[in-house]
C-alpha positions in Angstrom: -180.4 87.3 216.3 -181.1 89.3 213.7 -179.6 86.6 211.0 -181.7 84.1 212.5 -184.9 85.8 212.3 -184.1 86.4 208.7 -183.4 83.1 207.8 -186.7 82.2 209.5 -188.6 85.0 207.5 -187.9 83.0 204.2 -190.9 81.7 202.7 -190.2 77.9 202.5 -192.5 75.7 200.2 -192.4 72.2 199.6 -195.3 69.9 197.6 -196.0 68.1 194.7 -197.4 68.9 190.8 -199.8 66.4 189.7 -201.8 65.6 186.3 -205.2 66.6 187.2 -206.7 64.2 184.8 -203.9 61.3 185.7 -203.0 61.9 189.3 -199.6 61.2 188.0 -196.5 63.4 189.0 -195.7 66.0 186.5 -191.9 65.2 186.2 -189.4 67.6 185.8 -191.9 70.6 186.1 -190.6 74.4 186.1 -191.4 76.0 190.1 -190.5 79.7 190.3 -191.3 82.5 192.4 -193.0 85.2 190.6 -191.5 88.3 192.3 -188.2 87.0 192.6 -185.6 85.2 190.4 -185.7 81.9 192.0 -186.6 78.9 190.3 -186.1 75.1 190.6 -187.6 72.2 189.0 -190.0 69.2 190.3 -188.1 65.6 190.6 -189.4 62.6 188.6 -192.3 62.0 190.8 -193.4 65.7 190.8 -191.9 66.4 194.3 -190.4 70.2 194.7 -188.9 72.4 197.2 -187.8 75.7 196.7 -187.1 78.7 199.1 -187.8 82.4 198.6 -186.6 85.7 199.8 -188.8 87.3 202.4 -192.3 88.6 201.2 -192.4 86.0 198.4 -195.9 85.5 198.1 -196.8 83.8 194.6 -195.4 80.8 192.9 -195.7 79.6 189.4 -195.4 76.4 187.6 -194.6 75.8 184.0 -194.2 72.6 181.8 -194.4 72.1 178.2 -197.8 70.6 177.4 -199.5 71.9 180.3 -201.6 75.3 181.2 -199.4 77.4 183.7 -200.6 77.5 186.8 -200.2 80.2 190.0 -200.3 79.7 193.4 -200.9 82.3 196.0 -198.8 82.0 199.4 -198.6 82.9 202.9 -195.4 85.1 202.8 -192.6 84.3 205.0 -194.0 80.5 206.3 -193.3 77.1 205.7 -196.4 75.2 203.9 -196.8 72.3 201.8 -199.1 72.5 198.5 -200.4 70.1 196.0 -200.6 71.9 192.5 -202.9 70.5 189.9 -201.9 70.9 186.5 -204.1 70.8 183.1 -203.0 69.6 179.8 -203.1 72.2 177.3 -206.6 72.0 175.3 -205.7 74.0 172.2 -201.8 74.4 172.2 -200.2 77.3 169.8 -197.2 75.6 168.2 -194.3 77.5 169.4 -192.4 79.5 166.4 -188.8 80.4 166.7 -188.0 83.6 164.9 -184.3 84.4 163.9 -182.9 87.2 162.3 -181.5 86.6 158.5 -180.0 83.1 157.9 -179.2 82.6 161.6 -179.5 79.0 162.3 -182.2 77.8 165.0 -180.0 77.5 168.2 -181.6 74.0 169.0 -180.1 72.5 165.5 -176.5 72.7 166.8 -177.3 70.7 169.9 -179.4 68.0 168.1 -176.6 67.3 165.6 -174.1 67.0 168.7 -176.6 64.6 171.0 -177.1 62.3 167.6 -173.4 62.5 166.9 -172.7 61.2 170.5 -175.5 58.7 170.7 -173.1 55.8 170.3 -170.8 57.0 173.2 -174.1 57.7 175.5 -176.4 54.9 174.6 -176.2 52.3 177.6 -177.9 49.5 175.2 -174.4 49.6 173.0 -172.6 48.5 176.3 -170.9 45.1 176.1 -173.1 43.8 178.7 -175.3 45.3 181.6 -177.5 44.0 184.5 -179.7 45.3 187.3 -182.3 45.0 189.7 -186.1 46.4 189.1 -189.0 47.3 190.8 -192.3 48.0 188.7 -195.9 48.4 189.1 -198.7 48.7 187.3 -202.0 50.1 187.7 -205.3 50.0 185.7 -208.4 51.9 186.2 -211.6 52.6 184.5 -212.4 56.2 184.3 -214.7 58.7 182.2 -217.4 56.9 183.8 -220.6 58.8 182.6 -223.8 59.1 185.4 -225.7 57.0 183.0 -223.4 54.6 183.1 -223.2 54.8 186.9 -226.8 54.2 187.2 -226.6 50.9 185.6 -227.6 48.1 187.6 -224.6 46.1 187.3 -222.7 49.1 188.1 -224.6 49.9 191.3 -224.1 46.6 192.2 -220.6 46.9 192.5 -220.3 50.9 194.1 -222.6 49.6 196.7 -219.9 46.9 197.9 -217.5 49.8 198.4 -217.4 52.1 200.9 -218.6 55.7 199.8 -216.2 57.5 201.7 -213.8 54.9 200.8 -214.0 55.3 196.9 -211.2 56.2 194.9 -211.2 59.3 192.9 -209.2 61.4 190.4 -208.0 65.0 191.6 -210.7 66.3 189.1 -213.1 64.8 191.2 -214.3 61.9 188.9 -214.6 58.3 190.2 -212.3 55.5 189.4 -212.7 51.9 189.6 -209.5 50.2 190.1 -209.4 47.0 188.3 -205.8 45.6 188.4 -202.9 46.7 190.7 -199.5 44.6 190.4 -195.6 44.6 191.6 -193.2 43.3 190.5 -189.5 42.8 191.5 -186.7 41.2 189.1 -183.2 40.8 187.9 -182.7 41.9 184.2 -179.3 41.0 182.0 -178.4 42.3 178.9 -175.8 41.3 176.4 -175.1 43.5 173.4 -173.4 41.6 170.5 -175.0 39.6 169.8 -178.0 41.3 171.4 -179.7 39.0 174.0 -181.8 39.6 177.4 -183.1 37.8 180.2 -185.6 38.8 182.7 -185.7 36.6 186.0 -189.1 37.4 187.8 -188.0 37.2 191.5 -191.3 37.9 192.8 -194.7 39.1 191.8 -197.9 40.4 193.5 -201.2 40.7 191.4 -204.6 41.4 192.3 -206.8 42.1 189.7 -210.5 41.0 188.1 -210.4 38.3 185.8 -207.2 37.2 186.8 -207.3 33.3 187.2 -203.8 32.2 187.2 -201.3 34.6 188.0 -198.2 32.9 186.4 -199.0 34.2 183.0 -199.5 37.6 184.0 -196.4 37.7 185.9 -194.3 37.4 182.6 -196.0 40.6 180.9 -195.5 42.7 183.9 -191.7 43.1 184.6 -189.6 46.0 183.7 -188.5 44.4 180.0 -192.3 45.4 178.4 -192.2 48.8 180.5 -188.8 50.3 179.5 -188.4 51.7 175.9 -184.9 52.7 174.5 -185.4 56.4 173.4 -182.0 56.2 171.6 -183.4 54.0 169.0 -185.0 55.6 165.8 -188.2 54.3 166.4 -189.8 52.7 169.2 -192.6 49.9 168.5 -195.7 50.2 170.9 -198.0 47.8 170.6 -197.0 47.2 166.8 -197.0 50.8 165.7 -193.7 52.5 165.1 -193.2 55.6 166.7 -190.3 57.7 165.8 -188.2 58.7 168.4 -187.2 62.4 169.0 -183.9 61.8 168.8 -183.7 60.0 165.7 -181.0 60.3 163.4 -183.1 61.8 160.9 -184.4 64.2 163.2 -185.1 67.2 161.0 -187.7 65.4 158.9 -190.0 64.9 161.8 -189.6 67.5 164.8 -189.4 71.0 165.1 -187.3 72.2 168.1 -186.9 75.2 170.3 -184.2 76.0 173.0 -185.9 76.4 175.9 -183.2 76.8 178.4 -179.3 77.1 177.7 -178.4 76.5 181.4 -180.8 74.2 183.2 -179.1 72.5 186.5 -180.5 69.1 186.9 -179.0 67.4 190.2 -176.2 69.0 189.6 -175.4 68.6 185.8 -175.9 71.7 183.4 -178.3 70.8 180.7 -179.8 72.1 177.9 -183.4 72.1 178.1 -185.5 71.6 174.3 -188.6 71.2 173.4 -190.1 69.6 170.1 -193.5 69.0 168.2 -194.2 66.7 165.1 -194.1 68.3 161.8 -197.1 66.9 161.0 -199.7 66.4 163.9 -200.9 62.9 162.7 -197.4 61.3 162.3 -196.9 59.0 165.0 -194.3 61.1 166.7 -194.2 62.9 169.8 -194.1 66.1 171.4 -192.3 67.0 174.8 -189.4 68.0 176.2 -185.9 66.9 176.9 -183.0 67.7 178.7 -179.6 67.3 177.0 -176.0 67.8 179.3 -173.9 70.2 178.4 -170.5 68.1 178.3 -171.5 64.8 177.1 -174.5 65.8 175.1 -176.6 62.8 176.8 -180.0 62.7 177.5 -180.2 63.4 181.2 -184.4 63.1 181.5 -186.9 63.2 178.8 -190.9 63.6 178.8 -192.5 62.8 175.6 -196.4 62.5 175.0 -198.7 61.4 172.3 -202.0 63.5 172.0 -205.4 62.5 170.4 -204.2 64.1 167.3 -202.3 61.2 166.3 -203.5 58.9 164.1 -204.0 56.0 166.6 -207.2 54.0 167.5 -208.9 54.1 171.1 -206.0 56.4 172.4 -206.5 59.6 174.2 -202.9 60.3 175.5 -199.7 58.5 175.8 -196.9 60.0 178.2 -193.6 58.1 178.7 -191.2 60.0 181.5 -187.8 58.8 181.8 -184.5 59.6 183.9 -181.2 58.6 183.1 -178.6 58.0 185.1 -174.5 57.5 184.1 -173.3 54.0 184.9 -170.2 53.8 186.7 -167.2 54.6 184.5 -168.7 54.1 181.4 -169.6 57.1 180.5 -173.0 55.5 179.3 -176.3 56.5 180.3 -179.1 54.2 181.0 -182.8 55.0 182.1 -183.0 54.5 185.6 -186.5 55.4 186.1 -189.7 55.3 183.4 -192.9 56.3 184.1 -195.8 55.4 181.2 -199.4 56.6 181.5 -201.8 55.4 179.0 -205.4 57.1 178.4 -207.9 54.8 176.6 -210.9 56.9 175.3 -214.2 56.6 175.6 -215.6 54.1 172.7 -219.4 54.9 172.5 -221.1 54.9 175.4 -218.6 52.6 177.6 -216.2 54.6 179.7 -212.7 54.8 179.5 -209.3 53.1 181.0 -206.4 54.7 182.4 -203.2 52.4 182.8 -199.9 53.6 185.1 -196.7 52.0 185.0 -193.6 52.5 186.8 -190.3 51.2 187.0 -187.2 51.9 188.9 -183.6 50.2 187.9 -180.7 50.0 190.6 -177.7 48.2 191.3 -176.2 48.3 187.8 -173.3 46.2 187.4 -171.7 46.6 183.4 -170.0 44.5 181.1 -170.2 41.1 182.9 -170.8 39.1 179.7 -172.8 36.2 180.3 -172.7 32.9 177.7 -175.4 32.9 175.0 -177.1 29.8 176.8 -177.8 31.7 179.9 -180.4 33.9 177.3 -182.0 30.7 176.0 -185.3 31.8 178.0 -186.1 35.3 178.1 -188.6 35.5 180.7 -187.8 32.9 183.5 -190.3 32.8 186.5 -188.6 32.2 189.9 -189.8 29.2 191.8 -191.4 31.4 195.0 -192.3 34.2 192.5 -196.0 34.1 193.3 -195.5 33.5 197.1 -197.7 35.8 199.1 -195.1 36.5 201.7 -195.9 40.3 202.8 -192.7 41.0 204.5 -190.8 40.3 200.9 -191.9 43.7 199.9 -191.2 45.7 203.0 -187.3 45.3 202.1 -187.6 44.8 198.1 -189.8 47.9 197.3 -187.6 50.5 195.8 -190.2 53.1 196.3 -193.1 52.6 199.0 -196.6 52.2 197.9 -198.6 55.7 198.5 -201.8 55.4 200.5 -203.9 55.6 197.0 -202.2 52.6 196.3 -202.5 50.8 199.2 -206.8 51.3 199.0 -206.3 50.1 195.7 -205.5 46.6 196.4 -208.1 46.2 198.9 -210.7 48.0 196.5 -210.0 45.3 193.8 -210.2 42.6 196.2 -214.0 43.6 197.0 -214.7 44.4 193.5 -213.5 40.9 191.6 -215.9 39.0 194.5 -219.1 40.8 193.3 -221.3 38.4 191.5 -222.0 40.4 188.3 -218.3 41.2 188.3 -217.6 37.5 187.9 -220.3 36.9 185.3 -218.9 39.7 182.9 -215.5 38.1 183.2 -216.4 34.9 182.0 -218.2 36.7 179.3 -215.0 38.7 178.4 -213.1 35.1 178.5 -215.7 33.6 176.4 -215.1 36.4 173.5 -211.5 36.6 173.8 -210.5 32.7 174.1 -214.0 31.2 172.4 -214.1 28.9 175.2 -216.4 29.0 178.5 -214.8 27.6 181.6 -216.9 24.9 182.8 -214.8 23.6 186.2 -211.9 22.1 184.6 -213.0 22.3 181.3 -213.4 25.2 178.4 -216.9 24.9 176.2 -216.9 26.2 172.9 -215.9 27.8 170.4 -219.8 29.5 169.4 -219.0 30.4 165.7 -219.0 26.7 165.0 -221.8 25.3 167.0 -224.0 25.6 164.0 -223.6 25.6 160.1 -225.6 24.7 157.0 -224.2 23.4 153.6 -224.9 21.0 151.0 -223.2 17.6 152.4 -224.4 17.7 155.7 -227.5 19.8 155.8 -227.7 21.3 159.3 -224.5 20.7 161.2 -224.0 20.9 164.8 -221.0 20.7 166.8 -220.0 21.0 170.5 -216.6 21.1 171.3 -214.4 21.3 174.6 -210.9 21.6 175.8 -209.2 21.3 179.4 -208.2 24.4 181.1 -205.0 25.2 183.9 -207.7 24.0 186.7 -207.2 20.3 184.7 -203.3 20.1 184.4 -200.4 22.5 183.7 -198.8 19.4 181.8 -201.4 17.7 180.0 -203.9 19.1 177.5 -206.8 17.8 175.4 -209.2 19.5 173.1 -211.8 17.7 170.8 -215.1 18.3 169.1 -218.1 15.8 168.1 -220.3 17.2 165.0 -223.4 15.8 163.4 -225.2 16.3 159.8 -228.7 16.0 159.5 -228.7 15.7 155.9 -225.7 13.2 155.7 -226.8 11.6 159.0 -223.1 11.3 160.1 -220.7 12.0 163.2 -217.7 13.4 162.7 -214.8 13.6 165.5 -211.6 15.6 166.6 -209.4 14.7 169.4 -206.2 15.9 170.2 -204.2 15.1 173.6 -200.6 16.7 174.3 -197.8 16.0 177.3 -195.1 18.4 178.1 -192.3 16.2 178.7 -189.8 19.2 179.8 -190.4 22.8 180.1 -187.1 24.1 179.3 -187.2 22.7 176.0 -190.9 22.5 175.8 -191.0 19.1 174.4 -194.6 18.2 173.5 -195.3 14.5 173.0 -199.1 14.4 171.2 -201.7 12.5 169.3 -204.7 13.3 167.2 -207.3 12.0 165.5 -209.9 13.2 162.9 -212.9 12.1 161.3 -214.5 15.3 159.4 -215.7 16.8 156.1 -213.0 18.7 154.6 -212.3 20.3 150.9 -209.6 20.0 148.1 -208.3 23.5 147.5 -208.8 24.6 151.4 -207.2 21.6 152.9 -203.6 22.1 153.6 -202.0 20.4 156.5 -199.0 23.1 157.0 -201.4 26.3 156.4 -203.6 28.0 159.0 -206.3 30.0 158.1 -207.8 32.6 160.4 -210.9 31.4 162.8 -213.9 33.5 160.2 -212.7 32.1 156.8 -212.8 28.3 158.3 -216.1 29.2 160.0 -217.6 30.6 156.6 -216.3 27.8 154.4 -218.4 25.3 156.3 -221.5 27.3 154.8 -223.3 26.7 151.6 -222.0 24.6 148.7 -218.7 22.6 149.4 -216.9 22.2 146.6 -214.7 19.0 146.1 -215.6 17.7 149.5 -214.2 14.3 151.0 -214.5 12.6 154.1 -210.8 12.7 155.8 -209.6 10.5 158.2 -206.2 11.1 160.0 -204.5 9.5 163.2 -201.0 11.0 163.8 -198.3 11.2 166.8 -195.8 13.7 166.9 -193.2 14.9 169.3 -192.0 18.8 168.9 -188.9 19.9 170.9 -186.1 22.8 171.1 -182.8 21.2 169.8 -181.0 24.6 170.2 -181.7 28.4 171.3 -183.8 29.4 168.1 -184.1 26.1 166.4 -187.5 23.7 167.0 -188.1 20.3 165.5 -191.2 18.5 164.6 -191.3 14.8 164.1 -194.8 13.5 163.2 -196.2 10.2 161.8 -199.6 9.9 160.2 -201.7 7.9 158.5 -204.6 9.8 156.1 -207.6 8.1 154.4 -209.1 10.5 151.9 -212.6 9.2 150.5 -214.0 11.7 148.0 -217.7 12.7 147.8 -217.4 14.1 144.2 -216.5 12.1 141.1 -213.2 11.5 141.5 -211.1 8.6 139.9 -207.5 8.3 139.5 -204.8 5.6 138.0 -202.9 3.9 141.2 -200.6 2.4 138.1 -201.4 4.4 134.8 -198.6 2.5 133.2 -199.4 -1.2 134.2 -203.4 -1.3 134.9 -206.3 0.4 133.8 -207.8 -0.1 137.1 -209.5 3.1 138.9 -209.7 4.0 142.3 -211.1 6.9 144.3 -209.9 6.2 147.9 -206.6 7.7 148.9 -204.4 5.9 151.9 -201.0 7.1 152.8 -198.8 7.3 155.6 -196.2 9.5 156.2 -193.3 11.0 158.4 -193.1 14.7 158.7 -189.6 15.9 159.8 -189.8 19.9 160.1 -187.6 22.7 161.2 -188.5 26.1 162.7 -185.6 28.6 163.0 -186.1 32.2 164.8 -183.9 34.5 166.0 -183.7 36.1 169.4 -187.5 35.5 170.0 -188.7 35.2 173.5 -191.6 33.2 175.0 -194.5 33.6 177.6 -196.1 30.6 178.9 -199.6 30.3 179.5 -201.3 27.3 181.2 -200.1 25.0 178.9 -199.3 26.9 175.9 -196.1 28.6 175.0 -196.8 31.9 173.1 -193.4 32.8 171.2 -192.9 36.7 170.8 -190.9 37.5 167.7 -187.9 39.9 167.4 -188.8 42.8 165.4 -186.9 43.1 161.8 -185.6 39.6 162.2 -186.9 36.4 159.6 -188.3 33.3 160.4 -187.7 30.3 158.6 -189.4 27.0 158.1 -188.2 23.9 156.4 -190.2 20.6 155.7 -189.6 17.2 154.4 -192.5 14.8 153.9 -192.1 10.9 153.4 -194.7 8.6 152.1 -194.0 4.8 152.9 -196.3 2.4 150.3 -197.5 -0.6 152.4 -197.3 0.9 156.0 -200.7 0.5 157.3 -202.1 0.2 154.1 -200.7 3.3 152.4 -201.1 3.1 148.5 -197.9 5.8 147.7 -194.4 6.4 148.0 -193.3 9.8 147.9 -191.2 12.6 149.0 -192.0 16.5 149.2 -190.1 19.6 150.6 -191.1 22.8 151.9 -189.6 25.8 152.8 -190.8 29.1 154.2 -189.9 32.7 155.3 -191.4 35.4 156.9 -189.8 38.8 157.6 -191.0 42.2 158.4 -188.6 45.2 159.1 -188.8 49.0 158.7 -188.0 50.7 155.8 -187.7 54.5 157.1 -190.2 57.0 156.3 -191.6 54.7 153.9 -193.1 52.6 156.5 -193.2 48.9 157.2 -192.9 46.1 155.1 -194.0 42.8 155.5 -193.4 39.7 153.2 -193.4 35.6 153.0 -192.0 33.3 150.5 -193.0 29.6 150.0 -191.7 27.2 147.8 -192.5 23.2 147.4 -191.3 20.3 145.2 -192.9 16.9 145.2 -190.6 15.2 142.4 -193.0 11.9 142.2 -196.2 11.5 140.5 -199.5 11.3 142.9 -203.0 12.4 142.2 -204.0 16.3 142.9 -205.5 15.8 146.3 -202.0 15.1 147.5 -200.2 17.9 145.4 -200.5 21.9 146.3 -203.9 23.0 145.8 -203.3 26.6 145.8 -205.8 28.4 148.3 -208.5 30.4 146.8 -210.6 32.8 148.5 -214.8 32.5 147.4 -215.9 34.7 150.1 -215.8 38.6 150.5 -213.5 38.3 153.6 -210.0 39.0 152.8 -207.5 36.0 153.9 -204.1 37.2 154.1 -203.1 33.5 153.7 -205.1 32.8 150.5 -204.8 34.2 146.9 -207.4 36.5 147.2 -208.9 36.7 143.8 -208.2 33.0 143.0 -211.0 30.6 142.8 -211.0 27.3 144.7 -209.2 24.6 143.1 -208.1 26.7 140.6 -204.6 25.6 140.1 -202.7 22.8 141.2 -198.8 22.3 141.3 -195.9 19.8 142.1 -193.4 22.6 142.4 -193.9 26.6 142.8 -192.7 29.5 144.6 -195.0 32.3 145.9 -194.3 35.7 147.4 -196.6 37.8 149.4 -196.2 41.2 150.0 -198.2 43.5 152.8 -196.8 47.1 153.2 -198.1 49.7 155.6 -197.4 53.2 154.5 -198.0 54.3 158.2 -198.9 57.5 157.4 -197.0 58.5 154.7 -199.5 59.5 152.3 -202.9 59.6 154.1 -201.3 62.0 156.7 -200.4 64.8 153.9 -204.0 64.3 152.5 -206.7 66.4 154.3 -209.8 64.6 154.0 -207.7 61.3 155.2 -206.1 63.1 157.9 -209.2 63.9 159.5 -210.6 60.5 159.2 -207.5 59.0 160.1 -207.6 56.5 157.5 -204.4 54.5 156.3 -203.0 53.4 153.1 -201.6 50.0 153.0 -200.5 47.9 149.5 -200.7 44.2 148.7 -199.2 41.9 146.5 -199.5 38.0 145.9 -197.4 36.3 143.1 -197.4 32.4 142.1 -194.9 30.5 139.8 -195.6 26.8 139.4 -196.3 23.7 137.5 -197.3 20.4 137.3 -196.1 17.4 135.3 -198.0 15.8 132.4 -197.7 12.5 134.5 -199.7 13.8 137.6 -202.1 14.9 135.2 -202.1 11.6 133.3 -203.4 10.0 136.4 -206.8 11.3 136.2 -209.0 9.8 133.3 -211.4 11.6 131.0 -214.4 9.4 132.6 -215.0 6.8 135.3 -216.3 3.3 134.6 -219.6 4.6 133.8 -218.5 7.2 131.1 -219.3 9.5 133.5 -216.8 12.8 132.8 -214.4 13.5 135.9 -213.3 17.0 136.6 -209.5 17.7 135.4 -207.4 20.2 137.3 -205.5 23.1 136.2 -201.7 24.0 136.4 -200.0 27.2 136.0 -198.1 27.9 132.8 -194.6 27.5 133.1 -192.5 31.0 133.3 -196.0 32.8 133.4 -196.7 33.8 137.1 -200.2 34.0 138.8 -200.1 37.9 140.0 -202.8 39.7 141.9 -202.2 43.4 143.0 -203.8 45.3 145.7 -204.2 48.3 147.4 -206.4 49.5 150.3 -207.8 51.6 153.1 -207.7 50.7 156.8 -208.7 52.1 160.0 -212.0 53.2 158.8 -214.4 53.7 161.8 -211.1 52.2 163.7 -211.9 48.4 162.7 -212.8 48.5 159.1 -210.4 47.6 156.7 -211.2 47.3 152.9 -208.9 46.1 149.8 -209.2 46.6 146.0 -207.6 43.8 144.4 -206.8 43.5 140.8 -206.1 40.1 139.2 -203.7 40.8 136.3 -203.4 37.7 134.0 -205.4 34.2 134.0 -208.7 36.0 133.0 -210.1 32.8 131.2 -213.0 30.8 132.0 -214.7 33.7 134.0 -212.1 34.8 136.5 -213.1 38.0 137.5 -210.2 40.8 137.0 -211.3 42.8 140.0 -212.3 42.2 143.6 -213.3 44.1 147.1 -212.5 42.1 149.9 -213.7 43.3 153.6 -212.0 42.1 156.7 -212.0 43.3 160.4 -208.5 44.6 161.7 -207.7 45.7 165.0 -204.8 48.0 165.9 -203.8 51.1 167.7 
């Protein structure tokens, strides 16, 4: 009886530790009795259970990055408590003091850990696969009282029962706008590295979500899981250095917090780490490394507001690792990501939370390369709304708050004012306003004014997913008040096969364009094209083009394009050429060509997402993309006056240069062996605007140089904080440095120049064209600052040579750039 009484007199405490700002569990938080040597750790979700001796009355909670919390208990009873922990606001950096030349004890553990990465990293297994359950929630938070009093917001809140409104643990109101669940199968081969995810079922509720098929491809486990063992983690286009990078000493300071910390029966070292420079794209946090394998058992990393990031107040990634079968390797079995988006001006913030649970691992079952031809595969029943499916396929049940979120989103998205705002946002993003089965737009092209057309009015439209998933049409009608001429454009496409994304298309265009701006392969940015419709048009011509084409994937990573087109070019500026310079003095002004274009694109390990009719390519980081084209003109076919061949090649590549940042380059080359008038040669794209255009030579004038053979090199290098993070002023402003260069080697044959006479039939002088001096490249070098006010980019560009004829040796170009 005495033993029974003593056992029941113990203080037994169960509960959960949560982040007061995000309401997410504080994974792996240390829980301890203040008046007894008894400790434990919370699990991945922040749940804990601890038993203390008789009379225990105070419990402590401590975790790196949070203020320590103490809770008074009722001694000798069983109780359940919820503990809120606040992130540290002014964290003092820890300093390890050692005597003499004694090495930091954390360094030995880090050396062993890095040495054993090849054994412990499960992504280096020949193959593995698993099932995944993931969920994502996005909420609007940080809403000011002024924002809440807005008429539109009050209409939303009035639709919600005041007792059912969602609040964070600190009492602030949350408006949920998205919640999803996904059940999938994930497959991974190592050498060569391929992955595939089969989306078996998704359940999506979101404001503004019209068709869940595209969204379903983005919310699987692949996009929510990161391999911490890699030296860099690419998150939203920015490279974050891992705390277990091979060069860990260059980026991080480490402290050995605990030599023996038991995690589910595994003895671990517990290390905390902080960036050497607070503005580097590096993490702070805690990791547990096993004693025997020196493997990651669990890790919690954070990126704070002091890092050189835009719009982000906090990023938190938590992972728990599992040793898979008898391989000895470890793979993440649970991952949680919390992204806290800051307020921009008077707008509220956002908080996005994702959770992934992996289970049922199978290792070293290698699958053929053909299996990975599609990276994201949506099951036929993926969008089925059968509620019983989730009862058996959720690896973790929904919390009561998550169940409420589903209902609240359904209420919010049906409020009329929300529907209106959703349509406005869609117009800004896509450029088109949906009206039934059509989209109308884009707004920037509705009006322009230039010397040829006068006032130009244009109305465009395209079909949307409500019209068809297999057929697409896009076009516009434009009219100029000065030339009193209608212009037209119509493109139609039909998807014949989804697996190979075989597209059969036809196009008709009759509109103005400019020599030196028009190029059938280069795609300029939207702002650049819209701006070039204004003011004085240089070397304008009326283009009438009719074409049919088919595009298809021949094999994995190789896409073929076949296009047959007829183009009529009617110059609206003084232009003449000799169609047969050696046999006839007769001059022509119009150009009529019929040509066959054969093109191939080679991309390595890319994945594809399907959005309604379109297929969006997600390139593989650090892998080049190659393009080659052959163009063959046929004389006499559909009135064509020339027979010729043209060849083009293009390669784009970007890769990490370690601590020196990321390098992006593009090499283009072209060769035209036949004699042609200059509108059919390569008119290198200049830039007369004050906007920076990555597709052009920004200090070159429009129609300044023409080539029949050329090679160009374009480089953009992002220093990624290497310089700016070490300069106090730039560090505080969070500005970033980059460098650019454009080089061009080209030439044009005398025979091509001889096609253009000095004067026309009435002895009026004609404009000649210039080619580059052979073996003397055109060069412009630049440097710049981006992230000014988080959006603005300024480039300072020096034109190195070819300065005769009034060319400017220096220029400043401005652009808008959105990035984290």
